[in-house]
LUMDO-568589 format. One record per residue (C-alpha): residue number from 1; x, y, z. Coordinates in steps of 0.2 Angstrom, whole numbers. Layout:
! LUMDO-568589
ATOM,i,east,north,up
ATOM,NUM,X,Y,Z
...
//
This chain:
! LUMDO-568589
ATOM,i,east,north,up
ATOM,1,77,-19,-1
ATOM,2,94,-10,-2
ATOM,3,87,-2,-18
ATOM,4,72,4,-8
ATOM,5,82,10,6
ATOM,6,94,20,-6
ATOM,7,78,27,-15
ATOM,8,71,33,1
ATOM,9,86,39,9
ATOM,10,86,27,24
ATOM,11,102,23,33
ATOM,12,107,5,36
ATOM,13,105,6,55
ATOM,14,88,12,53
ATOM,15,82,-4,44
ATOM,16,79,-22,50
ATOM,17,77,-35,37
ATOM,18,64,-48,36
ATOM,19,71,-58,23
ATOM,20,74,-51,6
ATOM,21,58,-42,3
ATOM,22,52,-35,19
ATOM,23,59,-25,33
ATOM,24,55,-14,48
ATOM,25,60,4,49
ATOM,26,65,11,67
ATOM,27,57,26,74
ATOM,28,74,34,73
ATOM,29,72,37,55
ATOM,30,56,48,58
ATOM,31,65,57,71
ATOM,32,80,61,59
ATOM,33,69,67,45
ATOM,34,54,75,54
ATOM,35,61,93,51
ATOM,36,60,91,33
ATOM,37,46,98,22
ATOM,38,31,86,20
ATOM,39,25,79,4
ATOM,40,8,79,-3
ATOM,41,-5,68,6
ATOM,42,-20,60,-6
ATOM,43,-33,49,2
ATOM,44,-41,36,-8
ATOM,45,-58,32,-3
ATOM,46,-74,24,-11
ATOM,47,-93,23,-13
ATOM,48,-102,11,-2
ATOM,49,-95,-6,-4
ATOM,50,-104,-20,-14
ATOM,51,-101,-39,-16
ATOM,52,-93,-34,-34
ATOM,53,-79,-26,-26
ATOM,54,-73,-9,-30
ATOM,55,-54,-10,-30
ATOM,56,-50,3,-19
ATOM,57,-32,-4,-14
ATOM,58,-28,-9,-30
ATOM,59,-32,9,-36
ATOM,60,-21,16,-22
ATOM,61,-6,5,-26
ATOM,62,-9,8,-46
ATOM,63,-10,27,-43
ATOM,64,7,28,-33
ATOM,65,15,18,-46
ATOM,66,9,30,-60
ATOM,67,16,44,-49
ATOM,68,32,36,-49
ATOM,69,31,34,-68
ATOM,70,28,53,-70
ATOM,71,44,56,-61
ATOM,72,37,60,-44
ATOM,73,44,51,-28
ATOM,74,28,42,-23
ATOM,75,26,32,-8
ATOM,76,10,21,-4
ATOM,77,3,18,13
ATOM,78,-9,4,17
ATOM,79,-15,-7,32
ATOM,80,-10,-23,36
ATOM,81,-24,-37,32
ATOM,82,-33,-46,46
ATOM,83,-34,-65,45
ATOM,84,-52,-64,49
ATOM,85,-57,-57,32
ATOM,86,-42,-66,23
ATOM,87,-51,-82,28
ATOM,88,-69,-76,28
ATOM,89,-77,-66,14
ATOM,90,-64,-53,6
ATOM,91,-49,-65,4
ATOM,92,-32,-56,3
ATOM,93,-29,-36,3
ATOM,94,-13,-33,-6
ATOM,95,-21,-26,-23
ATOM,96,-24,-36,-39
ATOM,97,-17,-38,-57
ATOM,98,-3,-27,-61
ATOM,99,-6,-16,-45
ATOM,100,1,-27,-31
ATOM,101,12,-26,-16
ATOM,102,23,-39,-13
ATOM,103,26,-52,-5
ATOM,104,7,-54,-5
ATOM,105,6,-70,4
ATOM,106,17,-65,18
ATOM,107,7,-48,20
ATOM,108,-9,-57,20
ATOM,109,-5,-70,33
ATOM,110,8,-67,47
ATOM,111,18,-54,38
ATOM,112,30,-47,53
ATOM,113,19,-53,66
ATOM,114,12,-35,71
ATOM,115,-6,-41,73
ATOM,116,0,-56,83
ATOM,117,8,-44,95
ATOM,118,-7,-33,97
ATOM,119,-17,-49,101
ATOM,120,-4,-54,114
ATOM,121,-2,-37,122
ATOM,122,-22,-35,124
ATOM,123,-24,-52,130
ATOM,124,-10,-50,143
ATOM,125,-20,-36,150
ATOM,126,-35,-45,151
ATOM,127,-25,-59,160
ATOM,128,-17,-48,173
ATOM,129,-35,-40,177
ATOM,130,-41,-58,180
ATOM,131,-26,-63,190
ATOM,132,-28,-46,201
ATOM,133,-46,-51,205
ATOM,134,-41,-69,209
ATOM,135,-28,-63,221
ATOM,136,-39,-52,232
ATOM,137,-44,-38,221
ATOM,138,-34,-24,229
ATOM,139,-41,-11,217
ATOM,140,-59,-17,221
ATOM,141,-63,-19,203
ATOM,142,-82,-22,202
ATOM,143,-82,-39,192
ATOM,144,-100,-34,186
ATOM,145,-93,-18,178
ATOM,146,-77,-24,169
ATOM,147,-78,-19,152
ATOM,148,-63,-26,144
ATOM,149,-64,-41,132
ATOM,150,-52,-52,124
ATOM,151,-47,-52,106
ATOM,152,-43,-64,92
ATOM,153,-37,-61,74
ATOM,154,-50,-72,68
ATOM,155,-70,-73,62
ATOM,156,-77,-82,76
ATOM,157,-96,-79,80
ATOM,158,-96,-92,94
ATOM,159,-83,-81,104
ATOM,160,-95,-66,104
ATOM,161,-101,-69,121
ATOM,162,-94,-82,133
ATOM,163,-93,-86,152
ATOM,164,-75,-86,159
ATOM,165,-69,-93,176
ATOM,166,-79,-109,175
ATOM,167,-73,-125,184
ATOM,168,-70,-120,203
ATOM,169,-62,-107,214
ATOM,170,-44,-111,207
ATOM,171,-50,-106,190
ATOM,172,-55,-88,195
ATOM,173,-72,-80,197
ATOM,174,-85,-84,184
ATOM,175,-91,-68,173
ATOM,176,-98,-65,156
ATOM,177,-87,-58,143
ATOM,178,-83,-60,125
ATOM,179,-70,-58,111
ATOM,180,-68,-45,98
ATOM,181,-58,-46,82
ATOM,182,-39,-39,85
ATOM,183,-43,-26,72
ATOM,184,-56,-18,83
ATOM,185,-45,-18,98
ATOM,186,-41,-2,107
ATOM,187,-23,-8,107
ATOM,188,-23,-9,89
ATOM,189,-29,9,89
ATOM,190,-17,15,101
ATOM,191,-2,6,90
ATOM,192,-9,16,75
ATOM,193,-10,33,83
ATOM,194,7,32,94
ATOM,195,22,41,87
ATOM,196,35,35,100
ATOM,197,37,21,114
ATOM,198,34,34,127
ATOM,199,17,39,119
ATOM,200,13,21,117
ATOM,201,15,17,135
ATOM,202,5,33,140
ATOM,203,-9,28,129
ATOM,204,-8,10,135
ATOM,205,-8,15,153
ATOM,206,-24,26,150
ATOM,207,-35,12,144
ATOM,208,-51,10,155
ATOM,209,-54,-6,162
ATOM,210,-69,-4,172
ATOM,211,-75,3,188
ATOM,212,-72,-1,206
ATOM,213,-86,-3,220
ATOM,214,-87,16,223
ATOM,215,-91,18,204
ATOM,216,-73,25,201
ATOM,217,-65,21,185
ATOM,218,-49,9,184
ATOM,219,-36,11,171
ATOM,220,-23,-2,164
ATOM,221,-9,8,173
ATOM,222,-16,3,190
ATOM,223,-12,-14,186
ATOM,224,6,-10,181
ATOM,225,2,-18,164
ATOM,226,7,-4,151
ATOM,227,26,-8,153
ATOM,228,24,-26,148
ATOM,229,12,-23,134
ATOM,230,23,-10,127
ATOM,231,37,-23,127
ATOM,232,27,-34,117
ATOM,233,24,-21,105
ATOM,234,41,-14,104
ATOM,235,44,-20,87
ATOM,236,26,-19,80
ATOM,237,27,0,82
ATOM,238,40,0,68
ATOM,239,32,4,51
ATOM,240,34,-11,39
ATOM,241,43,-8,21
ATOM,242,38,-17,7
ATOM,243,36,-13,-11
ATOM,244,24,-14,-25
ATOM,245,27,-25,-42
ATOM,246,34,-9,-50
ATOM,247,46,-6,-35
ATOM,248,37,8,-27
ATOM,249,40,9,-8
ATOM,250,25,4,2
ATOM,251,23,6,21
ATOM,252,11,-7,27
ATOM,253,7,-4,45
ATOM,254,-7,-6,57
ATOM,255,-24,-14,53
ATOM,256,-40,-7,62
ATOM,257,-56,-10,52
ATOM,258,-66,5,46
ATOM,259,-83,-2,51
ATOM,260,-78,-5,69
ATOM,261,-63,4,72
ATOM,262,-55,20,65
ATOM,263,-49,11,48
ATOM,264,-32,19,44
ATOM,265,-14,14,44
ATOM,266,-2,19,57
ATOM,267,2,37,59
ATOM,268,21,35,61
ATOM,269,21,26,45
ATOM,270,10,40,36
ATOM,271,22,53,44
ATOM,272,38,44,39
ATOM,273,32,43,21
ATOM,274,27,61,20
ATOM,275,45,66,25
ATOM,276,53,54,14
ATOM,277,43,57,-3
ATOM,278,34,69,-13
ATOM,279,18,61,-14
ATOM,280,10,48,-2
ATOM,281,-5,38,-8
ATOM,282,-15,31,7
ATOM,283,-32,22,9
ATOM,284,-45,22,22
ATOM,285,-57,8,24
ATOM,286,-73,6,15
ATOM,287,-84,21,9
ATOM,288,-81,40,14
ATOM,289,-94,38,27
ATOM,290,-84,27,38
ATOM,291,-65,26,34
ATOM,292,-64,44,26
ATOM,293,-73,52,40
ATOM,294,-63,43,54
ATOM,295,-46,47,44
ATOM,296,-51,66,44
ATOM,297,-58,68,61
ATOM,298,-48,56,70
ATOM,299,-32,52,63
ATOM,300,-29,70,54
ATOM,301,-33,78,70
ATOM,302,-21,68,81
ATOM,303,-7,70,69
ATOM,304,-10,86,63
ATOM,305,-12,81,44
ATOM,306,-17,91,31
ATOM,307,-24,81,17
ATOM,308,-20,89,-1
ATOM,309,-33,79,-11
ATOM,310,-45,64,-10
ATOM,311,-50,50,-24
ATOM,312,-67,41,-22
ATOM,313,-66,25,-31
ATOM,314,-82,19,-41
ATOM,315,-86,5,-53
ATOM,316,-100,3,-66
ATOM,317,-103,-13,-57
ATOM,318,-106,-5,-40
ATOM,319,-117,9,-47
ATOM,320,-128,-5,-55
ATOM,321,-130,-15,-38
ATOM,322,-134,2,-30
ATOM,323,-147,5,-43
ATOM,324,-155,-13,-39
ATOM,325,-147,-25,-51
ATOM,326,-144,-41,-45
ATOM,327,-125,-48,-43
ATOM,328,-129,-62,-56
ATOM,329,-135,-48,-69
ATOM,330,-121,-36,-68
ATOM,331,-115,-41,-86
ATOM,332,-131,-34,-93
ATOM,333,-133,-16,-99
ATOM,334,-145,-8,-87
ATOM,335,-144,11,-88
ATOM,336,-159,16,-78
ATOM,337,-153,6,-63
ATOM,338,-134,13,-66
ATOM,339,-142,30,-66
ATOM,340,-151,27,-50
ATOM,341,-136,20,-42
ATOM,342,-126,36,-45
ATOM,343,-135,44,-31
ATOM,344,-124,34,-19
ATOM,345,-108,41,-28
ATOM,346,-115,58,-27
ATOM,347,-116,57,-8
ATOM,348,-99,50,-6
ATOM,349,-93,65,-17
ATOM,350,-104,77,-6
ATOM,351,-95,69,10
ATOM,352,-78,73,4
ATOM,353,-83,90,1
ATOM,354,-89,93,19
ATOM,355,-70,92,25
ATOM,356,-64,105,12
ATOM,357,-52,93,3
ATOM,358,-52,94,-17
ATOM,359,-59,77,-23
ATOM,360,-57,67,-40
ATOM,361,-67,52,-45
ATOM,362,-59,37,-52
ATOM,363,-69,25,-62
ATOM,364,-60,9,-59
ATOM,365,-63,-1,-75
ATOM,366,-68,-19,-75
ATOM,367,-68,-31,-90
ATOM,368,-85,-30,-97
ATOM,369,-88,-12,-93
ATOM,370,-96,-3,-109
ATOM,371,-89,13,-116
ATOM,372,-107,20,-116
ATOM,373,-109,16,-97
ATOM,374,-92,26,-93
ATOM,375,-97,40,-104
ATOM,376,-113,42,-94
ATOM,377,-104,42,-77
ATOM,378,-91,54,-84
ATOM,379,-104,66,-89
ATOM,380,-113,64,-72
ATOM,381,-99,67,-61
ATOM,382,-93,82,-73
ATOM,383,-111,90,-70
ATOM,384,-107,90,-51
ATOM,385,-91,101,-54
ATOM,386,-80,87,-49
ATOM,387,-65,80,-60
ATOM,388,-66,62,-65
ATOM,389,-54,50,-74
ATOM,390,-55,30,-79
ATOM,391,-42,20,-69
ATOM,392,-36,4,-77
ATOM,393,-22,-1,-66
ATOM,394,-27,-18,-63
ATOM,395,-24,-23,-81
ATOM,396,-11,-10,-87
ATOM,397,-2,-6,-71
ATOM,398,5,12,-69
ATOM,399,0,15,-88
ATOM,400,-17,13,-82
ATOM,401,-16,26,-69
ATOM,402,-7,40,-78
ATOM,403,-23,50,-83
ATOM,404,-27,49,-65
ATOM,405,-11,55,-58
ATOM,406,-10,68,-70
ATOM,407,-27,76,-65
ATOM,408,-23,75,-47
ATOM,409,-7,84,-49
ATOM,410,-17,98,-59
ATOM,411,-31,98,-45
ATOM,412,-18,100,-31
ATOM,413,-8,114,-41
ATOM,414,-24,124,-44
ATOM,415,-36,120,-29
ATOM,416,-28,121,-11
ATOM,417,-35,111,2
ATOM,418,-45,120,14
ATOM,419,-47,105,25
ATOM,420,-55,105,42
ATOM,421,-63,93,53
ATOM,422,-82,90,54
ATOM,423,-86,95,72
ATOM,424,-76,104,86
ATOM,425,-71,94,99
ATOM,426,-80,106,112
ATOM,427,-96,99,106
ATOM,428,-105,87,117
ATOM,429,-103,68,112
ATOM,430,-122,65,107
ATOM,431,-121,79,95
ATOM,432,-105,74,88
ATOM,433,-113,57,83
ATOM,434,-128,68,76
ATOM,435,-117,79,66
ATOM,436,-108,62,58
ATOM,437,-125,53,55
ATOM,438,-133,69,47
ATOM,439,-119,75,36
ATOM,440,-110,59,32
ATOM,441,-124,47,31
ATOM,442,-140,57,27
ATOM,443,-149,52,43
ATOM,444,-161,63,50
ATOM,445,-154,60,68
ATOM,446,-146,48,80
ATOM,447,-157,38,92
ATOM,448,-148,33,108
ATOM,449,-155,17,117
ATOM,450,-154,18,135
ATOM,451,-137,10,139
ATOM,452,-128,21,125
ATOM,453,-137,37,133
ATOM,454,-131,32,151
ATOM,455,-114,28,143
ATOM,456,-111,45,135
ATOM,457,-117,54,151
ATOM,458,-104,44,161
ATOM,459,-90,47,149
ATOM,460,-93,66,150
ATOM,461,-94,66,169
ATOM,462,-76,57,168
ATOM,463,-69,71,158
ATOM,464,-70,63,140
ATOM,465,-81,76,132
ATOM,466,-68,84,121
ATOM,467,-63,67,111
ATOM,468,-69,62,93
ATOM,469,-82,49,90
ATOM,470,-79,34,81
ATOM,471,-96,26,75
ATOM,472,-96,7,71
ATOM,473,-110,2,58
ATOM,474,-112,-8,43
ATOM,475,-101,-4,28
ATOM,476,-113,-10,15
ATOM,477,-125,5,17
ATOM,478,-126,23,21
ATOM,479,-139,18,34
ATOM,480,-136,6,49
ATOM,481,-145,-8,40
ATOM,482,-135,-20,29
ATOM,483,-142,-21,11
ATOM,484,-151,-4,10
ATOM,485,-143,1,-6
ATOM,486,-141,18,-15
ATOM,487,-144,34,-5
ATOM,488,-158,31,8
ATOM,489,-165,46,17
ATOM,490,-176,50,32
ATOM,491,-169,36,42
ATOM,492,-162,35,59
ATOM,493,-146,29,66
ATOM,494,-148,18,82
ATOM,495,-134,18,94
ATOM,496,-136,3,106
ATOM,497,-120,3,115
ATOM,498,-105,15,118
ATOM,499,-87,11,122
ATOM,500,-74,23,129
ATOM,501,-56,21,121
ATOM,502,-48,31,133
ATOM,503,-30,26,128
ATOM,504,-34,28,110
ATOM,505,-43,45,114
ATOM,506,-60,42,106
ATOM,507,-78,35,110
ATOM,508,-84,20,100
ATOM,509,-103,21,96
ATOM,510,-110,4,90
ATOM,511,-124,7,79
ATOM,512,-138,-5,72
ATOM,513,-133,-24,72
ATOM,514,-113,-22,68
ATOM,515,-103,-35,78
ATOM,516,-86,-31,84
ATOM,517,-82,-50,81
ATOM,518,-87,-55,63
ATOM,519,-93,-73,59
ATOM,520,-88,-83,44
ATOM,521,-99,-85,28
ATOM,522,-106,-101,22
ATOM,523,-92,-104,11
ATOM,524,-77,-95,17
ATOM,525,-62,-91,7
ATOM,526,-52,-103,19
ATOM,527,-60,-117,10
ATOM,528,-50,-112,-6
ATOM,529,-33,-110,1
ATOM,530,-20,-123,2
ATOM,531,-1,-126,2
ATOM,532,9,-136,-10
ATOM,533,22,-148,-4
ATOM,534,36,-135,-9
ATOM,535,28,-122,2
ATOM,536,19,-112,-12
ATOM,537,2,-105,-6
ATOM,538,-13,-106,-17
ATOM,539,-30,-100,-18
ATOM,540,-25,-83,-8
ATOM,541,-31,-69,-17
//
């Protein structure tokens, strides 16, 4: 940690150690360096995810390591893993092979306690609201229009819809509610978009709780909740500093999902890295239709960031799956399906172009990939006029990412970014949804169910027309239907519900059957995780 501090130029009083391999960096460090020029910002995204895995986090880490090997002062910025996916389908989220961040087990589990703090702050507000109603409801909050739910950092489908307050008058007033996963919490979004404690408190106070008996909005500040919530988050807002296996500094901070939230690491971590380094490699969750779009339209807009380049991670395996090959048959040479699946990658390349950011495709090499398959993909990408390189950082570490790093350096030197957001804030909320659906997903239009249509009209009436939209939809398809592979066309996106995240500063539109509280699969990753007598964790990958 001392070497990392010296490498970054951090002062002793700006770093709080959490053991030998992890630390928190104070917000004072950002204030000290924010007058410095900013480094280059590279976003790593991917094609539509598949069960085979694309290796986006691994590629992000390996790319930063490769830049370091080229002598550039590179820093990697990632999100903190949620324990929902860690114990569910995905397992750990700290990279793989020779491109990992350490200490991986700590990062994948409790880390420095940030996600626990978000859970506690969110649920404190829920408790204060219930307590206020129990003690007379001075604000006249309408229990039937109380929109605020609780959160838990775990996949648990049984908590999606619950009834609280049962057991008689001493236990409160019964009402229907439910739980979301902490990664989708508005408090998580606020933490990731706040650059100071004062901004954190203001955003927390602006959270919409519900409406009073006269139909007027009621906010968290009216319950005097934002101060205590900020107290729980005072350490969580500080970026976490760790390193890769190769010693590249890594800020891992914030953990919103990209399928149900805005899917980017914290703004304060990214800005700090940009002022401390020459090149910052960051990732946004899932494909360009989700994480990248929200990175550009929400995070970059709030933080006044201007990305210099983007990487789209693709794999031969994913292309075959999008062409219709079964998961068990990916080892076979299936060129017709590979060619058909390329249309999915082509759409994601197109998506990055919508924002005016130069893009490079990275073919993340897996064992068993054939040279002929890789050669065809390289030629197909080149025909689109887009640079492409093979990445082999999983097996070879930074050496496997040197070609990709060099290509990015050349692109950034010759092709300046013309970044712009996809839509203006003045556009009506419904039309913003249509723009994202038509441009990024390839849909014909957005269909609003009655609750969603009424909700958008209400939000605009309340003065929230000029905010970005954050569409929650399945990550496994460009459409809102899981399992629709490739590049579908002629479909509609159905928005069944909308939520106002007035503190975070955006409107969430829930499309299709996406759930804000995921469930566990039949054989969750938790079944393979154990700990030995000496405290060594096994099975967490």
